[in-house]
TIVO-2410 file (N, C-alpha, C; in nm, 3 decimals):
# residues 152
REC num residu      c1      c2      c3 atome chaine
REC   1      X  -1.759   1.221   0.765     N      A
REC   1      X  -1.672   1.240   0.661    CA      A
REC   1      X  -1.713   1.195   0.511     C      A
REC   2      X  -1.676   1.260   0.404     N      A
REC   2      X  -1.712   1.203   0.283    CA      A
REC   2      X  -1.622   1.057   0.229     C      A
REC   3      X  -1.652   1.045   0.120     N      A
REC   3      X  -1.575   0.923   0.061    CA      A
REC   3      X  -1.456   0.917   0.074     C      A
REC   4      X  -1.371   1.050   0.036     N      A
REC   4      X  -1.224   1.050   0.011    CA      A
REC   4      X  -1.185   1.122   0.152     C      A
REC   5      X  -1.238   1.172   0.223     N      A
REC   5      X  -1.155   1.224   0.332    CA      A
REC   5      X  -1.079   1.159   0.433     C      A
REC   6      X  -1.137   1.026   0.458     N      A
REC   6      X  -1.065   0.926   0.546    CA      A
REC   6      X  -0.913   0.900   0.497     C      A
REC   7      X  -0.930   0.889   0.370     N      A
REC   7      X  -0.779   0.851   0.331    CA      A
REC   7      X  -0.713   0.972   0.277     C      A
REC   8      X  -0.774   1.073   0.269     N      A
REC   8      X  -0.679   1.198   0.230    CA      A
REC   8      X  -0.637   1.229   0.380     C      A
REC   9      X  -0.680   1.208   0.499     N      A
REC   9      X  -0.645   1.233   0.621    CA      A
REC   9      X  -0.542   1.147   0.649     C      A
REC  10      X  -0.527   1.015   0.583     N      A
REC  10      X  -0.405   0.929   0.632    CA      A
REC  10      X  -0.310   0.984   0.559     C      A
REC  11      X  -0.297   1.002   0.417     N      A
REC  11      X  -0.208   1.057   0.330    CA      A
REC  11      X  -0.136   1.194   0.441     C      A
REC  12      X  -0.218   1.289   0.472     N      A
REC  12      X  -0.142   1.411   0.563    CA      A
REC  12      X  -0.089   1.323   0.666     C      A
REC  13      X  -0.122   1.228   0.739     N      A
REC  13      X  -0.062   1.168   0.857    CA      A
REC  13      X   0.074   1.099   0.794     C      A
REC  14      X   0.063   1.049   0.673     N      A
REC  14      X   0.184   0.984   0.612    CA      A
REC  14      X   0.292   1.117   0.597     C      A
REC  15      X   0.222   1.229   0.552     N      A
REC  15      X   0.337   1.371   0.538    CA      A
REC  15      X   0.390   1.399   0.651     C      A
REC  16      X   0.310   1.387   0.744     N      A
REC  16      X   0.377   1.415   0.878    CA      A
REC  16      X   0.479   1.341   0.940     C      A
REC  17      X   0.433   1.190   0.914     N      A
REC  17      X   0.592   1.102   0.932    CA      A
REC  17      X   0.686   1.098   0.865     C      A
REC  18      X   0.651   1.168   0.734     N      A
REC  18      X   0.798   1.188   0.616    CA      A
REC  18      X   0.872   1.305   0.702     C      A
REC  19      X   0.812   1.393   0.748     N      A
REC  19      X   0.866   1.503   0.817    CA      A
REC  19      X   0.950   1.455   0.937     C      A
REC  20      X   0.883   1.368   1.002     N      A
REC  20      X   0.934   1.324   1.147    CA      A
REC  20      X   1.083   1.237   1.078     C      A
REC  21      X   1.065   1.190   0.977     N      A
REC  21      X   1.179   1.105   0.938    CA      A
REC  21      X   1.299   1.195   0.856     C      A
REC  22      X   1.265   1.317   0.854     N      A
REC  22      X   1.362   1.419   0.788    CA      A
REC  22      X   1.349   1.436   0.636     C      A
REC  23      X   1.235   1.414   0.589     N      A
REC  23      X   1.194   1.441   0.462    CA      A
REC  23      X   1.105   1.550   0.433     C      A
REC  24      X   1.033   1.565   0.319     N      A
REC  24      X   0.949   1.698   0.285    CA      A
REC  24      X   0.816   1.638   0.311     C      A
REC  25      X   0.705   1.707   0.352     N      A
REC  25      X   0.588   1.669   0.406    CA      A
REC  25      X   0.464   1.620   0.270     C      A
REC  26      X   0.514   1.498   0.229     N      A
REC  26      X   0.416   1.440   0.119    CA      A
REC  26      X   0.404   1.284   0.161     C      A
REC  27      X   0.285   1.226   0.147     N      A
REC  27      X   0.263   1.110   0.173    CA      A
REC  27      X   0.154   1.068   0.071     C      A
REC  28      X   0.156   0.920   0.045     N      A
REC  28      X   0.055   0.849  -0.070    CA      A
REC  28      X   0.015   0.729  -0.028     C      A
REC  29      X  -0.083   0.693  -0.102     N      A
REC  29      X  -0.129   0.545  -0.077    CA      A
REC  29      X  -0.215   0.476  -0.185     C      A
REC  30      X  -0.225   0.352  -0.203     N      A
REC  30      X  -0.315   0.315  -0.286    CA      A
REC  30      X  -0.419   0.252  -0.195     C      A
REC  31      X  -0.540   0.242  -0.252     N      A
REC  31      X  -0.654   0.209  -0.169    CA      A
REC  31      X  -0.776   0.134  -0.274     C      A
REC  32      X  -0.837   0.004  -0.233     N      A
REC  32      X  -0.931  -0.041  -0.318    CA      A
REC  32      X  -1.068   0.002  -0.288     C      A
REC  33      X  -1.076   0.100  -0.156     N      A
REC  33      X  -1.223   0.133  -0.127    CA      A
REC  33      X  -1.210   0.264  -0.070     C      A
REC  34      X  -1.273   0.301   0.025     N      A
REC  34      X  -1.287   0.433   0.087    CA      A
REC  34      X  -1.247   0.432   0.225     C      A
REC  35      X  -1.213   0.316   0.303     N      A
REC  35      X  -1.193   0.325   0.420    CA      A
REC  35      X  -1.041   0.272   0.449     C      A
REC  36      X  -0.990   0.302   0.585     N      A
REC  36      X  -0.862   0.250   0.591    CA      A
REC  36      X  -0.834   0.098   0.589     C      A
REC  37      X  -0.912   0.041   0.592     N      A
REC  37      X  -0.914  -0.119   0.581    CA      A
REC  37      X  -0.871  -0.142   0.443     C      A
REC  38      X  -0.913  -0.072   0.368     N      A
REC  38      X  -0.900  -0.071   0.220    CA      A
REC  38      X  -0.748  -0.050   0.149     C      A
REC  39      X  -0.654   0.013   0.234     N      A
REC  39      X  -0.550   0.053   0.203    CA      A
REC  39      X  -0.465  -0.064   0.173     C      A
REC  40      X  -0.386  -0.041   0.039     N      A
REC  40      X  -0.322  -0.162  -0.016    CA      A
REC  40      X  -0.204  -0.150   0.010     C      A
REC  41      X  -0.127  -0.026   0.002     N      A
REC  41      X   0.030   0.018   0.007    CA      A
REC  41      X   0.023   0.165   0.045     C      A
REC  42      X   0.117   0.176   0.136     N      A
REC  42      X   0.118   0.321   0.188    CA      A
REC  42      X   0.278   0.379   0.157     C      A
REC  43      X   0.310   0.492   0.148     N      A
REC  43      X   0.434   0.553   0.091    CA      A
REC  43      X   0.440   0.684   0.159     C      A
REC  44      X   0.566   0.755   0.170     N      A
REC  44      X   0.584   0.869   0.219    CA      A
REC  44      X   0.723   0.934   0.122     C      A
REC  45      X   0.734   1.054   0.134     N      A
REC  45      X   0.859   1.113   0.063    CA      A
REC  45      X   0.986   1.070   0.139     C      A
REC  46      X   1.086   1.036   0.055     N      A
REC  46      X   1.213   0.995   0.093    CA      A
REC  46      X   1.338   1.082   0.046     C      A
REC  47      X   1.332   1.174   0.000     N      A
REC  47      X   1.390   1.246  -0.077    CA      A
REC  47      X   1.552   1.279  -0.006     C      A
REC  48      X   1.527   1.325   0.116     N      A
REC  48      X   1.635   1.356   0.189    CA      A
REC  48      X   1.709   1.217   0.258     C      A
REC  49      X   1.622   1.143   0.294     N      A
REC  49      X   1.690   0.996   0.367    CA      A
REC  49      X   1.748   0.909   0.254     C      A
REC  50      X   1.694   0.923   0.156     N      A
REC  50      X   1.773   0.865   0.012    CA      A
REC  50      X   1.858   0.933  -0.070     C      A
REC  51      X   1.865   1.069  -0.035     N      A
REC  51      X   1.952   1.148  -0.105    CA      A
REC  51      X   1.922   1.114  -0.248     C      A
REC  52      X   1.812   1.141  -0.288     N      A
REC  52      X   1.744   1.132  -0.438    CA      A
REC  52      X   1.632   1.200  -0.450     C      A
REC  53      X   1.640   1.290  -0.539     N      A
REC  53      X   1.530   1.416  -0.554    CA      A
REC  53      X   1.395   1.331  -0.618     C      A
REC  54      X   1.430   1.212  -0.680     N      A
REC  54      X   1.276   1.160  -0.724    CA      A
REC  54      X   1.226   1.055  -0.623     C      A
REC  55      X   1.267   1.076  -0.525     N      A
REC  55      X   1.175   0.980  -0.422    CA      A
REC  55      X   1.076   1.055  -0.340     C      A
REC  56      X   0.983   1.127  -0.430     N      A
REC  56      X   0.827   1.165  -0.405    CA      A
REC  56      X   0.771   1.047  -0.362     C      A
REC  57      X   0.685   1.082  -0.282     N      A
REC  57      X   0.573   0.974  -0.201    CA      A
REC  57      X   0.506   0.898  -0.337     C      A
REC  58      X   0.456   0.988  -0.445     N      A
REC  58      X   0.410   0.900  -0.524    CA      A
REC  58      X   0.488   0.821  -0.602     C      A
REC  59      X   0.596   0.847  -0.633     N      A
REC  59      X   0.695   0.767  -0.678    CA      A
REC  59      X   0.752   0.648  -0.613     C      A
REC  60      X   0.750   0.685  -0.476     N      A
REC  60      X   0.777   0.591  -0.397    CA      A
REC  60      X   0.649   0.456  -0.418     C      A
REC  61      X   0.548   0.519  -0.387     N      A
REC  61      X   0.428   0.438  -0.405    CA      A
REC  61      X   0.419   0.337  -0.528     C      A
REC  62      X   0.440   0.396  -0.648     N      A
REC  62      X   0.420   0.358  -0.785    CA      A
REC  62      X   0.533   0.214  -0.773     C      A
REC  63      X   0.655   0.274  -0.736     N      A
REC  63      X   0.783   0.175  -0.741    CA      A
REC  63      X   0.730   0.032  -0.648     C      A
REC  64      X   0.681   0.066  -0.545     N      A
REC  64      X   0.634  -0.077  -0.473    CA      A
REC  64      X   0.537  -0.104  -0.520     C      A
REC  65      X   0.418  -0.048  -0.576     N      A
REC  65      X   0.306  -0.116  -0.648    CA      A
REC  65      X   0.332  -0.193  -0.760     C      A
REC  66      X   0.399  -0.148  -0.841     N      A
REC  66      X   0.464  -0.208  -0.947    CA      A
REC  66      X   0.539  -0.349  -0.942     C      A
REC  67      X   0.603  -0.355  -0.845     N      A
REC  67      X   0.674  -0.472  -0.796    CA      A
REC  67      X   0.606  -0.560  -0.718     C      A
REC  68      X   0.489  -0.503  -0.639     N      A
REC  68      X   0.414  -0.613  -0.565    CA      A
REC  68      X   0.290  -0.649  -0.601     C      A
REC  69      X   0.219  -0.561  -0.706     N      A
REC  69      X   0.099  -0.591  -0.754    CA      A
REC  69      X   0.053  -0.609  -0.893     C      A
REC  70      X   0.153  -0.549  -0.961     N      A
REC  70      X   0.132  -0.560  -1.122    CA      A
REC  70      X   0.039  -0.468  -1.165     C      A
REC  71      X   0.020  -0.462  -1.320     N      A
REC  71      X  -0.054  -0.348  -1.375    CA      A
REC  71      X  -0.208  -0.369  -1.338     C      A
REC  72      X  -0.259  -0.496  -1.358     N      A
REC  72      X  -0.382  -0.518  -1.385    CA      A
REC  72      X  -0.445  -0.474  -1.245     C      A
REC  73      X  -0.402  -0.532  -1.114     N      A
REC  73      X  -0.419  -0.493  -0.989    CA      A
REC  73      X  -0.446  -0.340  -0.970     C      A
REC  74      X  -0.326  -0.260  -1.020     N      A
REC  74      X  -0.317  -0.141  -0.993    CA      A
REC  74      X  -0.413  -0.061  -1.077     C      A
REC  75      X  -0.469  -0.085  -1.174     N      A
REC  75      X  -0.574  -0.023  -1.267    CA      A
REC  75      X  -0.709  -0.041  -1.167     C      A
REC  76      X  -0.722  -0.097  -1.057     N      A
REC  76      X  -0.826  -0.151  -1.007    CA      A
REC  76      X  -0.835  -0.050  -0.862     C      A
REC  77      X  -0.732   0.028  -0.838     N      A
REC  77      X  -0.694   0.103  -0.722    CA      A
REC  77      X  -0.723   0.248  -0.743     C      A
REC  78      X  -0.716   0.312  -0.639     N      A
REC  78      X  -0.735   0.471  -0.657    CA      A
REC  78      X  -0.588   0.513  -0.572     C      A
REC  79      X  -0.543   0.600  -0.637     N      A
REC  79      X  -0.402   0.651  -0.566    CA      A
REC  79      X  -0.448   0.783  -0.493     C      A
REC  80      X  -0.406   0.789  -0.359     N      A
REC  80      X  -0.456   0.918  -0.270    CA      A
REC  80      X  -0.330   1.006  -0.242     C      A
REC  81      X  -0.313   1.093  -0.235     N      A
REC  81      X  -0.212   1.166  -0.208    CA      A
REC  81      X  -0.216   1.315  -0.129     C      A
REC  82      X  -0.127   1.330  -0.031     N      A
REC  82      X  -0.172   1.468   0.015    CA      A
REC  82      X  -0.166   1.564  -0.057     C      A
REC  83      X  -0.075   1.594  -0.137     N      A
REC  83      X  -0.068   1.704  -0.223    CA      A
REC  83      X  -0.094   1.670  -0.372     C      A
REC  84      X  -0.131   1.766  -0.442     N      A
REC  84      X  -0.140   1.729  -0.592    CA      A
REC  84      X  -0.018   1.699  -0.633     C      A
REC  85      X  -0.022   1.588  -0.727     N      A
REC  85      X   0.116   1.542  -0.770    CA      A
REC  85      X   0.168   1.660  -0.858     C      A
REC  86      X   0.319   1.647  -0.852     N      A
REC  86      X   0.393   1.736  -0.933    CA      A
REC  86      X   0.394   1.652  -1.068     C      A
REC  87      X   0.470   1.735  -1.188     N      A
REC  87      X   0.473   1.725  -1.307    CA      A
REC  87      X   0.551   1.546  -1.351     C      A
REC  88      X   0.662   1.548  -1.232     N      A
REC  88      X   0.726   1.424  -1.264    CA      A
REC  88      X   0.616   1.287  -1.203     C      A
REC  89      X   0.583   1.326  -1.092     N      A
REC  89      X   0.484   1.240  -1.052    CA      A
REC  89      X   0.341   1.210  -1.116     C      A
REC  90      X   0.317   1.305  -1.188     N      A
REC  90      X   0.208   1.305  -1.284    CA      A
REC  90      X   0.229   1.198  -1.400     C      A
REC  91      X   0.351   1.222  -1.446     N      A
REC  91      X   0.381   1.146  -1.566    CA      A
REC  91      X   0.410   1.008  -1.523     C      A
REC  92      X   0.452   0.981  -1.425     N      A
REC  92      X   0.454   0.826  -1.373    CA      A
REC  92      X   0.320   0.773  -1.330     C      A
REC  93      X   0.235   0.823  -1.288     N      A
REC  93      X   0.113   0.799  -1.268    CA      A
REC  93      X   0.027   0.753  -1.406     C      A
REC  94      X   0.046   0.874  -1.496     N      A
REC  94      X   0.016   0.858  -1.636    CA      A
REC  94      X   0.061   0.712  -1.676     C      A
REC  95      X   0.181   0.671  -1.681     N      A
REC  95      X   0.237   0.565  -1.729    CA      A
REC  95      X   0.195   0.428  -1.650     C      A
REC  96      X   0.166   0.462  -1.532     N      A
REC  96      X   0.111   0.336  -1.470    CA      A
REC  96      X  -0.041   0.321  -1.492     C      A
REC  97      X  -0.100   0.231  -1.449     N      A
REC  97      X  -0.242   0.198  -1.493    CA      A
REC  97      X  -0.325   0.251  -1.394     C      A
REC  98      X  -0.288   0.324  -1.290     N      A
REC  98      X  -0.369   0.376  -1.181    CA      A
REC  98      X  -0.478   0.466  -1.258     C      A
REC  99      X  -0.596   0.460  -1.236     N      A
REC  99      X  -0.702   0.514  -1.329    CA      A
REC  99      X  -0.764   0.631  -1.248     C      A
REC 100      X  -0.724   0.665  -1.123     N      A
REC 100      X  -0.796   0.767  -1.041    CA      A
REC 100      X  -0.702   0.814  -0.910     C      A
REC 101      X  -0.693   0.934  -0.937     N      A
REC 101      X  -0.599   1.049  -0.819    CA      A
REC 101      X  -0.686   1.124  -0.745     C      A
REC 102      X  -0.677   1.095  -0.604     N      A
REC 102      X  -0.751   1.183  -0.518    CA      A
REC 102      X  -0.621   1.257  -0.438     C      A
REC 103      X  -0.639   1.397  -0.462     N      A
REC 103      X  -0.524   1.474  -0.369    CA      A
REC 103      X  -0.612   1.568  -0.278     C      A
REC 104      X  -0.512   1.603  -0.169     N      A
REC 104      X  -0.556   1.699  -0.078    CA      A
REC 104      X  -0.520   1.820  -0.102     C      A
REC 105      X  -0.404   1.873  -0.079     N      A
REC 105      X  -0.357   2.022  -0.096    CA      A
REC 105      X  -0.345   2.035  -0.246     C      A
REC 106      X  -0.404   2.137  -0.308     N      A
REC 106      X  -0.359   2.189  -0.454    CA      A
REC 106      X  -0.222   2.204  -0.472     C      A
REC 107      X  -0.163   2.208  -0.584     N      A
REC 107      X  -0.024   2.269  -0.625    CA      A
REC 107      X  -0.032   2.406  -0.610     C      A
REC 108      X  -0.121   2.473  -0.645     N      A
REC 108      X  -0.140   2.606  -0.666    CA      A
REC 108      X  -0.110   2.676  -0.491     C      A
REC 109      X  -0.192   2.612  -0.410     N      A
REC 109      X  -0.153   2.650  -0.267    CA      A
REC 109      X  -0.022   2.621  -0.214     C      A
REC 110      X   0.030   2.473  -0.250     N      A
REC 110      X   0.149   2.430  -0.199    CA      A
REC 110      X   0.231   2.550  -0.275     C      A
REC 111      X   0.226   2.590  -0.410     N      A
REC 111      X   0.340   2.705  -0.452    CA      A
REC 111      X   0.326   2.825  -0.361     C      A
REC 112      X   0.204   2.870  -0.323     N      A
REC 112      X   0.184   3.020  -0.256    CA      A
REC 112      X   0.275   2.969  -0.099     C      A
REC 113      X   0.254   2.842  -0.058     N      A
REC 113      X   0.337   2.832   0.092    CA      A
REC 113      X   0.487   2.813   0.074     C      A
REC 114      X   0.511   2.732  -0.029     N      A
REC 114      X   0.628   2.688  -0.035    CA      A
REC 114      X   0.742   2.808  -0.136     C      A
REC 115      X   0.660   2.867  -0.216     N      A
REC 115      X   0.708   2.941  -0.327    CA      A
REC 115      X   0.800   2.835  -0.437     C      A
REC 116      X   0.729   2.756  -0.462     N      A
REC 116      X   0.758   2.693  -0.557    CA      A
REC 116      X   0.713   2.766  -0.698     C      A
REC 117      X   0.795   2.750  -0.817     N      A
REC 117      X   0.804   2.818  -0.947    CA      A
REC 117      X   0.736   2.723  -1.030     C      A
REC 118      X   0.744   2.616  -1.015     N      A
REC 118      X   0.700   2.521  -1.116    CA      A
REC 118      X   0.601   2.414  -1.073     C      A
REC 119      X   0.490   2.488  -1.076     N      A
REC 119      X   0.340   2.416  -1.038    CA      A
REC 119      X   0.245   2.418  -1.153     C      A
REC 120      X   0.228   2.307  -1.184     N      A
REC 120      X   0.144   2.261  -1.293    CA      A
REC 120      X   0.040   2.177  -1.260     C      A
REC 121      X  -0.086   2.221  -1.258     N      A
REC 121      X  -0.183   2.149  -1.214    CA      A
REC 121      X  -0.210   1.986  -1.295     C      A
REC 122      X  -0.206   1.881  -1.200     N      A
REC 122      X  -0.177   1.748  -1.279    CA      A
REC 122      X  -0.298   1.738  -1.395     C      A
REC 123      X  -0.407   1.806  -1.382     N      A
REC 123      X  -0.517   1.780  -1.489    CA      A
REC 123      X  -0.496   1.831  -1.616     C      A
REC 124      X  -0.393   1.915  -1.604     N      A
REC 124      X  -0.350   2.006  -1.741    CA      A
REC 124      X  -0.240   1.879  -1.808     C      A
REC 125      X  -0.168   1.819  -1.726     N      A
REC 125      X  -0.065   1.721  -1.788    CA      A
REC 125      X  -0.146   1.617  -1.832     C      A
REC 126      X  -0.237   1.531  -1.752     N      A
REC 126      X  -0.325   1.440  -1.795    CA      A
REC 126      X  -0.418   1.462  -1.910     C      A
REC 127      X  -0.449   1.588  -1.919     N      A
REC 127      X  -0.543   1.613  -2.042    CA      A
REC 127      X  -0.466   1.588  -2.165     C      A
REC 128      X  -0.342   1.582  -2.157     N      A
REC 128      X  -0.267   1.614  -2.297    CA      A
REC 128      X  -0.233   1.451  -2.332     C      A
REC 129      X  -0.252   1.360  -2.262     N      A
REC 129      X  -0.234   1.210  -2.278    CA      A
REC 129      X  -0.372   1.157  -2.362     C      A
REC 130      X  -0.357   1.000  -2.383     N      A
REC 130      X  -0.468   0.962  -2.448    CA      A
REC 130      X  -0.532   0.874  -2.348     C      A
REC 131      X  -0.506   0.853  -2.258     N      A
REC 131      X  -0.554   0.781  -2.144    CA      A
REC 131      X  -0.620   0.846  -2.058     C      A
REC 132      X  -0.754   0.807  -2.008     N      A
REC 132      X  -0.845   0.866  -1.906    CA      A
REC 132      X  -0.795   0.835  -1.773     C      A
REC 133      X  -0.763   0.947  -1.695     N      A
REC 133      X  -0.761   0.906  -1.556    CA      A
REC 133      X  -0.834   1.053  -1.476     C      A
REC 134      X  -0.928   0.986  -1.371     N      A
REC 134      X  -1.034   1.064  -1.311    CA      A
REC 134      X  -0.908   1.143  -1.197     C      A
REC 135      X  -0.944   1.271  -1.180     N      A
REC 135      X  -0.877   1.359  -1.084    CA      A
REC 135      X  -0.957   1.391  -0.996     C      A
REC 136      X  -0.935   1.384  -0.858     N      A
REC 136      X  -1.046   1.453  -0.756    CA      A
REC 136      X  -0.962   1.514  -0.659     C      A
REC 137      X  -1.014   1.630  -0.647     N      A
REC 137      X  -0.920   1.732  -0.547    CA      A
REC 137      X  -0.945   1.881  -0.579     C      A
REC 138      X  -0.881   1.972  -0.503     N      A
REC 138      X  -0.836   1.927  -0.350    CA      A
REC 138      X  -0.955   1.866  -0.247     C      A
REC 139      X  -0.925   1.804  -0.142     N      A
REC 139      X  -0.989   1.751  -0.056    CA      A
REC 139      X  -0.937   1.765   0.093     C      A
REC 140      X  -1.008   1.857   0.164     N      A
REC 140      X  -0.931   1.909   0.310    CA      A
REC 140      X  -0.838   1.968   0.262     C      A
REC 141      X  -0.836   2.084   0.198     N      A
REC 141      X  -0.711   2.159   0.161    CA      A
REC 141      X  -0.667   2.230   0.273     C      A
REC 142      X  -0.747   2.287   0.372     N      A
REC 142      X  -0.690   2.347   0.496    CA      A
REC 142      X  -0.612   2.278   0.572     C      A
REC 143      X  -0.628   2.155   0.588     N      A
REC 143      X  -0.568   2.046   0.689    CA      A
REC 143      X  -0.402   2.069   0.609     C      A
REC 144      X  -0.402   2.013   0.485     N      A
REC 144      X  -0.298   2.006   0.395    CA      A
REC 144      X  -0.211   2.137   0.403     C      A
REC 145      X  -0.283   2.246   0.383     N      A
REC 145      X  -0.182   2.366   0.394    CA      A
REC 145      X  -0.151   2.412   0.543     C      A
REC 146      X  -0.199   2.330   0.652     N      A
REC 146      X  -0.125   2.347   0.778    CA      A
REC 146      X  -0.009   2.273   0.782     C      A
REC 147      X  -0.038   2.143   0.727     N      A
REC 147      X   0.103   2.062   0.750    CA      A
REC 147      X   0.205   2.137   0.639     C      A
REC 148      X   0.178   2.177   0.545     N      A
REC 148      X   0.297   2.257   0.474    CA      A
REC 148      X   0.340   2.376   0.537     C      A
REC 149      X   0.251   2.447   0.571     N      A
REC 149      X   0.290   2.572   0.657    CA      A
REC 149      X   0.387   2.537   0.771     C      A
REC 150      X   0.366   2.433   0.862     N      A
REC 150      X   0.436   2.405   0.951    CA      A
REC 150      X   0.592   2.361   0.925     C      A
REC 151      X   0.591   2.306   0.781     N      A
REC 151      X   0.727   2.260   0.737    CA      A
REC 151      X   0.819   2.393   0.669     C      A
REC 152      X   0.734   2.444   0.555     N      A
REC 152      X   0.802   2.544   0.471    CA      A
REC 152      X   0.816   2.682   0.557     C      A
***
């Protein structure tokens, strides 16, 4: 497996767990390196269980990280997410100090599967800002597509 595949696989596991808890299939984590032992915080989508449309996996992750870690530590970590961040989550990532995002399934493929009409690549949103954020992905996209196809 490549450097990012191990942690994207974990993000997919979190996405599956989100579904098992009654939510949409999205998972995210922050890590200091490329192994499971490097995971600092994990989160998953809780939109249905919290009855709040803003409770995407990335938003949940950033809420926890902001409280637990602070901006300086967050800047050192990589955010891994099962699916390319939506516009809302990309904005939150931009305003956080996270400097790298690695995603599994692309927003374009999610849109094909789920019929979403509001898919904007996160790179386009980030490019409009003044802060550099490295974006890597898609990674293991066919696995992410399988997770989404089983849900949507």
